[in-house]
C-alpha positions, 0 to 999 in steps of 0.5 A: 289963791289961799283956797287953792293952796289949802285944797292942794295941801288937803289933797296931798295930806289925804293922798299920803294918809291913804295906803294901798290895802292888802288884796281882799280874799276874793281877789286872791282865790282862784278855782282849781282846774282839772283837765282831761288826758287830752288837755281839755278842761274837765271841771273848775272847782272852787268858791270862785271860778277864776284862773289867772293868766298873763297878758302873754296868754291874752290876745291883743284883740281882747285888750283892744276890745276891753279898752275901747269899751271901758276906758279908751284913755287907759294908757294915758290917764292918771288912773282916775276920772275926776268927773266920773267920780264926782258924777257917781258920788253926787248920784249916790249921795242924792239917792240917784241911780248907781253909776260907774264912771270909773277907769279900768284902774279904778275898777281893778282897785274895786275888784282887788282891794275894796268891797263892792258896796256903792257908797261915797266913802268907798268911791273916795278910797277908790279914787286915792288908791287908784292914783297911788296904784297908777304910780306904783304899777305899770299899766300892763300889770294893772290891765292884767289884774283887771282882766283876771278879776272882772266878773263876766257872768255864768259864774266866771271871774276873769277872762280865762274862765269867761272864754271857757264859759262862753266859748269852751276855749282858753282865752288865747284862742279868742278871736276879735269878734268873740273878744268884743262880745266878752268885753260887752259883758263888763257893762253888766253880764246880767243884761248882756249875756245873750242867753239871758233873754231876747232883750239881752240878746238885742243889747249884746248885739248892739254893744258888740257892734259898737265895740268893734266900730269903736276900735276902728274909731280909736285906731286899734282895728282897720276897716278891713278887719272890721268888715270880716266880723259881720256875724254875731259870735253866738256863745254856747248855751248857758250851762248850770254853774260848774258842779261835781255831778255825774261822774265828775265828782268821782273823778275829782275825788280819785285825783285829790286822793292821789294828789294828797298822797304824792304831794303832801297837800291837805284838803285845806291847801286844795281849798285855796285853789289856783292849781292846774291838775292834769289827769289821766282820765279819758273823756270818751271812755268815761262816757262809754263806761257810764253808758254801758252801765246805764244800758245794762241796768235799763235792759236787765234790771227793773226795780218796779217789778222786782224788789231784788233789783232795788238798791243795786250799785255798780262800780268800775275802773279801767287801768292801763298797764302802766297804772294810769286810771283811764276811766271810772264809774263811781255811781249814778251821781256824785252829788246824790251818791257820795261813796265812790263805788270804783275806789271804795273797799268793802265789797267781797271780790269772790272768785276773782281772787283765785288767780292770786292763789294760783299765782302764789302756787306757781311762784312758791310751790316747788314743781307745781304747774298748771297741770298739777292738781288734786286727786279725789282724795285731796292729795296734791299731784305735782306732775299729773295725770291723776288716776282716781282711786276706785270708788269705796264699797257701798258708794254706788260707784260714786267717789265720795270726794272731789273728782280729779282736776288740774289747777288750770281746769280748777280756775276755769271751773272756779272750783272752790274745793281745789283753791281751799286745798291749794291755799292751805298747801302753799300757805295763806301768808304767801298768797297774801304776800303775792296779792300785796305785791300786785298792789292790793292794799293789805288793809283790804285783805281778809283774815287768813282762814280757810275762806281766804282763797275764795275771795273774802277780801274787799279791794276796790275796783281800781285796785283790782284792775291795776293788780290784774295788769301784773298778769298781762304785763309779764309780772310787772305792775305799777301803782295806779295813778290819776295825775300826770302833772300839777302846777300853781302860779306856773310853778310845778308841784313836785311829786308827780310822774309815772310810778316806777314799775315793780315785779310782782311775780315771775314772768312765766307765772304771770303768763301761765295765769294770763293764758288761763284767764283767757280761757276763763273769759271765753268760757264766761262769754259763751255761757251767757246766751244774752251776750254773744256780740263780743264772742262773735265779733272779737278777734282771738287776740283782742280778749287776753284775759278775764275772770268772773267773781261771785261771793259765796255769801251771794253779796257781790258779783265781779268781772275783770277783763283785759282788752285793747290795752285796758284792764277793767274791773266791774263790781255789782252789789246791793246796799241797804240804804244809808248803811254799809250793810250789803244785801243778798244778790239772789234773784237780781235780774230774775231767776235765771241770772245766776244771782246777778253775776252775769251783769258785770260781764254784760257791762264790760262787754257793752263798754268794750264794744260800745254796744 
């Protein structure tokens, strides 16, 4: 009796002295999940691939399968198994095989409050913390914590990440058969992931059958329900751990930049994880844009034969008229090519800048219209037509200066001389102000000298695509956005929603420029003899606007076109490896390629036609 009293007193003293510690860092850390525009998962990013969910988002079949597999007395026990602890402790002390013998509560304590080390001391703490936790928290709360912290293999912590990793669905959509397979992984994913080996597959099938049968035995599944699950629910093939390879890293980069700008969150905040980020990115269009770039590169560029085809880079972005960034191509692979070609300034936009000069002239030039132009003496005639003065004596009948042309024809023909004169007459400051009003960043615009109207500025593809939407949207434009909403622990992060549209220019000005860009696009499409597909098959109202651009220093080539409600900017350039230095585009694609400026158009054509 004295011994029992002493033992009880010792137990009470130890119970009182052991406190429930704070959660370990691993238990608190979650992945940040990014979603495509259609709501499907794009990627989970973070040191731990976990997305906490409540029991309300977990089917009863998952709860039943886990309890049948791990701890059928969960709802009635005190949170510990004394015999299991004793057996495991003896095994550890004697150097035997590591054993579990733990309840769900004990496993949750190990996951959340303690380390994963196998030692008698850790088991001792686990026992007493589990008792205390069982008295302080409800069973539902403990089960929810357990399902959110358990390791399921394939880089997945928690039932939500596991459902995505094995079946590509959220936990709420798991059926009882799939739930039984995931419950079997709790015994050891390395041995029970069916994709691991033939032996793994056999073990997984056996345990899956046992868990379903066990549910019948303990009364959480009827025989009729069990009879419906005779076929093993093969999970999808095991994929490499979630990464930011391919275009994924570029998409996340654009989303994160937008998040930090709108919410005030920092990189450190984002590293904490646990966020749910819903983006504007269209999975199908991102894939289509990537395939378009690859097909044109494969068909038209050959670095093995032509040195000029080496180090060629491509960037592209598709933007809706409301500013939503729908697709980007940032480079070959975000893991190996860090700079995001779609969202990085530094590449001269060339003649694709001329529509802004024309818009500024129509907006601010008193009486200037598309029919205005310069005569052969360089004088602006606002109402045309122009009559070229007689050729000077001794000139052989040839005028010594630029031939007369309208502003409309000057944009279609990409006349440098006309736009240099126009920029000077209107005022370069007004041209700059209009470009900024369309959304181009002021810091990306070049200094105001005579070459400014010719496109020495270096905006990104995202900004150029967005700026061009002002031409096709009656002069209205909105800032580009890539995130529609964002939450953490179920609470909305403020700062998101569609940006308000603002007027960049008069509707009449925008329509004049837009109509002229349509003529530019059809001219460029018809000029490329290797293109043809779109020009032959597209409806006349499908292609509303488009413009090529090549830098006069031959350092870049662009095409910006609008069709099917999307404005897409494609840029191509060459970089000296490891430096921001641009190389010449002369000879890229061969001697007949007009120094590479046809390829952005071909990429755009392949993208919008899917060919």
